[in-house]
N, C-alpha and C positions, 0 to 999 in steps of 0.2 A: 523669295528673295526680292530685296528693294536696292535699287540703285539710286543713289543720289549724285546729281550732276549739278553743277554750276549753273548759273543762269545763261553764262556764254556758252557753255557745253550743250545746254539743252537747245539754246537758238541754233546754233551750228548743227545739230543733229536735226532738227526742225527743216532748217534749210535744205539739206542734203536729201532728206526724205521726200521734201516736196519737188526738188530737181528730178529725182528718180521716179516719181510717182509711186513711191512705197510707203509704208507706214515706219515710224520712228523705230518702233519695236523690230521691224523685219531689218532695218539698216543696223541697228545695234547687235541684233543677234549674228548677223553677217561679218560685221567687224570683229565680235569676240570669237566665232569660229575660225576667222583667218589669223586672228591672234594666237589662237592655242594650237593651230595645225601645224605641220611639219614644213609649210611652205617656205619660212625663212631658210631653212636648212637645205632645201632644194634648190633654192635661188642662189644659196652661197656656193653650192656645188656646182652649179652652172657656170657661175662667175669663175670659179677655179679652174673648170675644165677648159673655157675659152681663154682664160689666162694663160694655161699651159700649153694648148694645142695652137693657139696662134701668136705666140710669144714674138715670133720673128717678125710678123706683119705688125703687130703692136708697138714694137720697138721701131719698125721705120716709119709709122705714122706719128710717133712722138718726136721724131726728128724736125 
């Protein structure tokens, strides 16, 4: 598989990899793994749970 990135995407990936002391490939693979995981579904479920369980508190804080 070949992944073609724009110059801006490549530079952003390079900067992130340097900041983290990791390879560009490792950073990209981690990002892809998170994207295809069920993390977004787990996050939505957690947000819904907080919204439901703490509805009264959230309403008071909104005032």
